[in-house]
C-alpha positions in Angstrom: -7.2 146.6 -221.6 -8.2 150.1 -222.3 -11.5 150.4 -224.1 -12.4 152.3 -227.2 -15.2 154.5 -225.9 -18.4 154.5 -228.0 -19.2 158.0 -229.3 -22.6 159.0 -227.9 -24.5 162.2 -228.6 -25.4 164.4 -225.6 -28.5 165.5 -227.5 -30.4 162.2 -227.4 -29.3 160.9 -230.8 -29.1 157.2 -231.1 -25.8 155.3 -231.4 -25.0 154.2 -234.9 -26.1 150.5 -234.5 -29.7 151.7 -234.0 -29.6 153.1 -237.5 -28.3 150.0 -239.3 -30.8 148.4 -241.7 -30.8 145.3 -239.6 -30.3 145.4 -235.8 -27.2 144.0 -234.2 -27.5 140.8 -232.1 -25.8 142.3 -229.0 -28.2 145.2 -229.0 -31.2 142.9 -229.4 -29.9 140.7 -226.6 -29.6 143.6 -224.3 -33.2 144.7 -225.1 -34.5 141.2 -224.6 -33.4 141.2 -221.0 -33.2 137.4 -221.0 -33.3 134.6 -223.7 -33.2 136.3 -227.1 -34.4 133.1 -228.7 -37.6 133.3 -226.6 -38.0 137.1 -226.7 -36.8 138.0 -230.2 -40.1 139.7 -231.2 -40.1 141.8 -228.1 -36.5 143.0 -228.7 -37.3 143.8 -232.3 -40.4 145.8 -231.3 -38.4 147.8 -228.7 -35.7 148.5 -231.4 -38.5 149.9 -233.6 -39.9 152.0 -230.7 -36.5 153.6 -230.2 -36.1 154.4 -233.9 -39.5 156.2 -233.7 -38.6 158.0 -230.4 -35.2 159.2 -231.5 -35.0 158.9 -235.3 -34.8 161.7 -237.8 -38.5 161.0 -238.6 -39.6 160.4 -235.1 -43.3 161.1 -234.3 -44.4 164.2 -232.4 -45.0 163.6 -228.7 -45.6 166.0 -225.7 -43.1 166.1 -222.9 -43.7 164.1 -220.8 -45.7 161.6 -222.7 -47.8 158.5 -221.8 -48.6 155.2 -223.6 -51.8 156.8 -224.7 -49.9 159.6 -226.4 -47.7 157.0 -228.1 -50.8 155.1 -229.3 -52.4 158.2 -230.7 -49.2 159.3 -232.5 -48.1 155.8 -233.7 -51.3 153.9 -234.6 -54.3 154.9 -236.6 -57.3 156.4 -234.8 -59.3 153.1 -234.9 -56.5 151.1 -233.2 -58.1 149.5 -230.0 -57.5 151.4 -226.8 -58.6 148.4 -224.6 -56.5 145.4 -223.8 -57.8 143.3 -226.7 -55.3 142.0 -229.2 -56.0 144.1 -232.4 -57.2 142.3 -235.5 -56.6 143.4 -239.1 -58.7 146.5 -238.5 -56.9 149.0 -240.8 -54.4 148.3 -243.6 -52.6 151.6 -242.8 -52.1 150.8 -239.1 -48.6 149.8 -238.1 -50.0 146.9 -236.1 -50.7 145.1 -239.3 -47.0 145.0 -240.4 -45.1 141.8 -240.2 -41.5 141.4 -239.1 -40.4 141.2 -242.7 -42.2 144.5 -243.5 -40.4 146.2 -240.6 -36.9 144.8 -241.4 -36.7 144.4 -245.1 -38.5 147.5 -246.5 -36.2 150.4 -247.6 -38.2 152.8 -245.3 -39.3 152.0 -241.8 -42.6 154.0 -242.5 -43.7 151.7 -245.3 -47.2 150.2 -244.7 -47.8 146.5 -245.1 -49.3 147.0 -248.5 -46.3 149.2 -249.7 -43.9 146.5 -248.4 -45.7 143.7 -250.3 -45.6 145.8 -253.5 -41.9 146.5 -253.0 -41.1 142.9 -252.2 -42.8 141.8 -255.4 -40.8 144.3 -257.5 -37.5 143.7 -255.8 -37.3 140.0 -254.9 -33.5 139.7 -255.1 -32.8 142.6 -252.7 -35.4 141.3 -250.2 -34.0 137.8 -250.3 -30.5 139.0 -249.8 -31.6 140.8 -246.6 -33.6 137.9 -245.4 -30.7 135.4 -245.8 -28.3 137.8 -244.2 -30.6 138.0 -241.1 -31.2 134.3 -241.0 -27.5 133.6 -241.2 -26.6 135.9 -238.3 -29.5 134.6 -236.2 -28.4 131.0 -236.9 -24.8 131.8 -236.0 -25.9 133.2 -232.6 -28.2 130.2 -232.0 -31.3 132.5 -231.8 -33.0 131.5 -235.0 -36.7 131.1 -234.2 -38.6 127.9 -235.1 -40.5 128.2 -238.3 -38.4 131.2 -239.2 -40.2 132.0 -242.5 -43.5 132.0 -240.6 -42.0 134.3 -237.9 -40.8 136.7 -240.6 -43.9 136.7 -242.8 -46.7 136.3 -240.3 -45.7 137.7 -237.0 -47.2 141.2 -236.5 -44.8 142.9 -234.1 -47.3 145.5 -232.9 -50.3 143.2 -233.1 -50.2 142.6 -229.4 -52.2 143.8 -226.4 -52.1 147.3 -224.8 -50.4 145.7 -221.8 -47.6 144.3 -223.8 -46.9 147.7 -225.6 -47.1 149.6 -222.3 -44.7 147.1 -220.9 -42.2 147.9 -223.7 -42.1 151.5 -222.5 -41.5 150.4 -218.9 -38.6 148.2 -220.0 -37.1 151.0 -222.0 -37.3 153.2 -218.9 -35.6 150.5 -216.8 -32.8 150.4 -219.5 -32.5 154.2 -219.1 -33.5 154.7 -222.8 -36.5 156.6 -221.6 -36.6 159.0 -218.7 -39.0 158.9 -215.8 -41.2 162.0 -215.9 -43.9 161.9 -213.2 -46.5 159.2 -214.2 -45.1 159.3 -217.8 -41.9 159.1 -219.8 -39.5 161.5 -221.5 -36.7 161.2 -224.1 -33.3 161.0 -222.5 -30.7 163.7 -223.2 -27.7 161.6 -222.4 -27.5 158.0 -223.5 -26.4 155.4 -221.0 -23.2 153.5 -221.6 -24.4 150.4 -223.5 -23.4 147.3 -221.6 -22.3 145.3 -224.6 -19.5 147.7 -225.4 -15.9 147.0 -224.3 -15.1 148.5 -220.9 -12.4 148.5 -218.3 -11.9 145.2 -216.5 -12.8 147.0 -213.2 -16.2 148.2 -214.4 -19.2 147.1 -212.3 -20.9 145.5 -215.3 -19.7 142.7 -217.6 -17.0 144.1 -219.8 -17.7 142.3 -223.0 -20.3 140.2 -224.8 -19.6 136.6 -225.9 -22.5 134.3 -226.5 -26.0 135.9 -226.1 -27.0 133.6 -223.3 -24.0 134.6 -221.3 -25.1 138.2 -221.7 -28.4 137.3 -220.1 -26.6 135.8 -217.1 -24.4 138.8 -216.8 -27.4 141.1 -216.9 -28.9 139.3 -214.0 -25.9 138.7 -211.8 -23.1 141.1 -212.7 -24.3 143.9 -210.4 -23.8 141.9 -207.2 -26.4 140.4 -204.8 -26.6 141.6 -201.2 -23.2 143.2 -201.5 -21.5 140.1 -202.9 -20.3 139.6 -206.5 -21.6 136.3 -207.7 -20.6 136.3 -211.4 -17.0 136.0 -212.7 -15.6 135.4 -216.1 -12.1 134.2 -216.9 -10.9 134.8 -220.5 -7.6 133.6 -221.8 -5.4 136.5 -222.9 -2.1 135.6 -224.4 -0.7 139.1 -225.0 2.5 139.5 -222.9 2.4 142.2 -220.2 5.2 144.2 -221.8 3.0 144.6 -224.9 -0.2 145.8 -223.2 0.7 149.4 -223.8 1.2 148.8 -227.5 -2.2 147.1 -227.7 -3.9 150.0 -226.0 -2.1 152.5 -228.2 -3.3 150.8 -231.4 -6.9 150.5 -230.0 -6.9 154.2 -229.2 -5.5 155.2 -232.6 -8.0 153.0 -234.5 -10.8 154.4 -232.4 -9.9 157.9 -233.6 -9.8 156.8 -237.2 -13.2 155.2 -237.0 -14.7 158.4 -235.7 -13.7 160.2 -238.9 -16.4 160.7 -241.6 -14.1 159.0 -244.2 -12.1 156.2 -242.6 -8.7 156.1 -244.2 -6.6 153.1 -245.3 -3.6 152.3 -243.1 -0.1 151.0 -243.7 0.8 148.2 -241.2 4.2 146.9 -240.4 3.4 143.5 -239.0 5.3 140.6 -237.5 4.0 137.5 -239.2 4.5 134.7 -236.6 4.0 131.7 -238.8 6.4 133.0 -241.4 8.8 134.5 -238.8 9.1 137.6 -240.9 8.1 141.3 -240.9 5.7 142.5 -243.6 4.3 145.8 -244.7 0.8 145.8 -246.0 -1.9 148.5 -246.8 -5.4 147.6 -245.7 -8.7 149.1 -244.9 -9.3 148.7 -241.1 -12.8 147.2 -240.6 -13.1 146.4 -236.9 -11.5 144.9 -233.8 -12.4 141.3 -232.8 -11.4 139.5 -229.6 -11.2 135.8 -230.5 -10.2 133.1 -228.0 -7.0 134.5 -226.6 -6.3 138.0 -228.0 -7.5 141.1 -229.9 -7.3 141.2 -233.6 -7.7 143.9 -236.3 -9.8 142.7 -239.1 -8.5 144.3 -242.3 -9.2 144.1 -246.0 -6.4 144.9 -248.5 -2.9 143.6 -249.3 -2.1 140.0 -248.5 1.4 139.3 -247.2 3.3 137.1 -249.7 0.6 137.3 -252.4 1.2 140.3 -254.6 -1.8 141.8 -256.4 -4.1 139.9 -254.1 -6.9 141.6 -252.1 -8.6 139.8 -249.3 -9.4 139.8 -245.6 -6.8 139.1 -243.0 -6.6 139.2 -239.2 -3.7 141.1 -237.4 -3.1 140.4 -233.7 -2.7 143.8 -232.2 0.5 143.1 -230.2 2.3 142.0 -233.4 1.6 145.3 -235.1 4.9 147.2 -235.0 3.8 150.4 -236.8 0.5 151.8 -238.0 0.3 154.8 -240.4 -2.9 156.3 -241.8 -2.8 157.1 -245.5 -4.9 159.3 -247.7 -7.0 157.6 -250.3 -4.9 159.3 -253.0 -1.7 157.9 -251.7 0.1 155.8 -254.4 0.6 152.9 -251.9 -3.2 152.2 -251.8 -4.0 149.3 -254.1 -6.0 150.4 -257.1 -8.8 147.8 -256.5 -9.2 149.0 -252.9 -9.3 152.6 -253.9 -12.0 151.7 -256.5 -14.1 150.1 -253.8 -13.8 153.3 -251.8 -14.9 155.4 -254.7 -17.9 153.2 -255.4 -18.9 153.2 -251.7 -18.4 149.4 -251.5 -15.8 149.1 -248.7 -16.4 146.0 -246.6 -18.3 146.2 -243.3 -18.1 144.2 -240.0 -21.3 142.4 -240.8 -19.5 140.5 -243.6 -17.2 138.9 -241.1 -20.2 137.6 -239.0 -21.8 136.2 -242.2 -18.6 134.4 -243.2 -18.0 133.0 -239.7 -21.6 131.7 -239.7 -20.9 129.8 -242.9 -18.0 127.8 -241.6 -16.2 127.0 -238.3 -13.1 129.1 -237.7 -11.8 132.6 -237.3 -9.8 132.6 -240.5 -13.0 133.4 -242.3 -11.1 134.2 -245.5 -9.8 130.6 -245.9 -11.5 128.1 -248.2 -14.3 126.0 -246.7 -14.0 122.3 -246.4 -16.1 119.4 -245.0 -15.0 117.9 -241.7 -16.0 114.4 -240.6 -14.9 113.2 -237.2 -15.7 110.2 -234.9 -15.8 110.1 -231.1 -16.1 107.2 -228.8 -19.6 107.0 -227.4 -18.6 107.7 -223.8 -16.7 110.8 -224.6 -19.5 112.0 -226.8 -22.1 111.6 -224.1 -20.0 113.4 -221.5 -18.5 116.3 -223.5 -19.8 116.7 -227.1 -23.5 115.9 -227.3 -25.8 118.9 -226.6 -22.8 121.3 -226.7 -22.6 124.3 -229.1 -19.5 124.3 -231.3 -20.7 125.9 -234.5 -24.0 125.9 -236.3 -22.6 123.5 -239.0 -21.2 121.1 -236.4 -24.0 118.4 -236.3 -24.2 114.8 -235.4 -24.9 112.3 -238.3 -25.6 108.6 -238.2 -23.2 105.8 -239.3 -24.9 105.4 -242.7 -24.6 109.2 -243.4 -20.9 109.1 -242.5 -20.4 106.3 -245.0 -22.3 108.2 -247.7 -20.2 111.3 -247.0 -16.9 109.4 -247.5 -18.2 107.8 -250.7 -19.3 111.2 -252.1 -16.0 112.9 -251.1 -13.2 110.5 -252.0 -12.4 108.8 -255.3 -10.7 105.6 -256.5 -8.7 103.3 -254.2 -8.6 105.8 -251.4 -12.4 105.9 -251.2 -12.6 102.1 -250.9 -9.8 102.1 -248.3 -11.7 104.6 -246.1 -15.0 102.7 -246.6 -13.3 99.5 -245.5 -11.9 101.4 -242.5 -15.3 102.6 -241.5 -16.6 99.1 -241.5 -14.1 98.3 -238.7 -15.4 101.2 -236.6 -18.4 100.8 -234.4 -21.8 102.1 -235.6 -22.4 103.0 -231.9 -19.8 105.6 -232.0 -20.7 109.3 -232.6 -20.1 110.8 -236.0 -20.1 114.6 -236.6 -20.1 116.6 -239.7 -19.1 120.3 -239.9 -18.0 122.9 -242.4 -14.8 124.5 -241.4 -12.1 126.9 -242.6 -9.2 125.0 -244.1 -5.9 125.5 -242.1 -7.7 127.5 -239.4 -5.4 127.2 -236.3 -8.2 127.6 -233.8 -10.1 124.6 -235.3 -7.0 122.5 -235.3 -6.3 123.3 -231.7 -9.8 122.4 -230.7 -9.5 119.0 -232.5 -6.1 118.3 -231.0 -7.5 119.0 -227.5 -10.0 116.1 -228.0 -7.3 113.5 -228.5 -7.2 110.6 -228.0 -11.0 110.4 -228.2 -11.4 111.7 -231.7 -10.6 110.4 -235.1 -10.5 112.7 -238.1 -12.0 110.9 -241.1 -12.3 113.8 -243.6 -10.8 115.7 -245.2 -8.0 113.4 -246.2 -5.1 116.0 -246.0 -6.2 116.9 -242.4 -6.4 113.2 -241.5 -2.9 112.6 -242.8 -1.5 115.6 -240.9 -3.1 114.5 -237.6 -1.9 110.9 -238.2 1.7 112.2 -238.6 1.4 114.4 -235.6 0.3 111.4 -233.4 3.2 109.3 -234.7 5.7 112.0 -233.9 4.1 112.6 -230.5 4.2 108.9 -229.6 8.0 108.9 -229.9 8.2 111.2 -226.9 6.9 108.3 -224.7 8.7 105.3 -226.1 11.0 105.1 -223.1 8.0 104.7 -220.7 6.7 101.2 -220.1 
């Protein structure tokens, strides 16, 4: 698959994700050089270093520069120059700032006192940012223990001289700082960031999935003693005769996303489940590879639902035509144009937040509570201690009964409670929040047959029961 190249400046300017108000998880994973859950503070600190080295308000440094030059430019004059961990020696020194002060203040140069004043005056804005970060960290399974304490008490730069000097060394190893004699220099050309999509023949891992896999790739993807020791197989269901089409759409979307004002597009799309072709006008948000193929995530018209605006996923090989439109075009829905005029067009982060809320890639579908039962042997072998989704968690037998009692009503509730009494309390029960009708979740549940029983929701239990009855007919002639 041909990649969309990331646009990098040749003048040392940072790629766009360095400027986002909250850092992206793939970027932090790369900076962590290992387990992000264990080294989250280190990765955040290096992200802040980079913003100061290359940002519009970067501090003045000689070329080349040393850690001592950075200390003098970054910290107050009374910041310790030895290897002692600094105490609360000066309220104006950046070493006093907590993680929350760095991440949730409207300006990276706010002091701790300015941040605390801002947080008191703008509690809702601060809480929105906090919850957004927590949701994304939880989704990627890198949420630190005692998260509130981490955000409100951890002083990112309140560490030893050795740790701060080590940050610069790691940035040099990542080629984000240049070697200059015994010191460092700013780079003129940014390296190709390893978490961007690349050709399948590239020497490094071509894509990022879960953060821990990125850590393995960082260690093993370059080969050891001339032998490649790390391989990844990813299912890709797009037929070979449509590969060119997928690459063309990727390239065209890549060009649109490099425009200062990204236009809406008119899509002619083959809707597989409806077996029909539709024309919709949407705002293209991002590309997302999920499970078996690449999808365009778009916000706008919904096929079959006139006057409805929502998210939808469009598999690239099923797009038959793609036409950019001007925002003044009469085909653009009025509500979508209004969002554009108000500067409120949706962003990729919203997809991550929605996916963290519930299991499934159809993040625009309603949420529902899923309750399933596994036999104990299958659970011990394949389910327990495996990551499915942050909301997919084991509950005990009594909690399963309580969930049924809370969810169902009337005679159906009593029937299901009676059914549960016939099931073993030694079996494994799991609760999750999932996206209703999401095909990926349903495929995963079907793959666990016959070791799984869907208890809730009732419509899904009915559907799976009917499927099993139909399926059993295929084997009636076998004794």
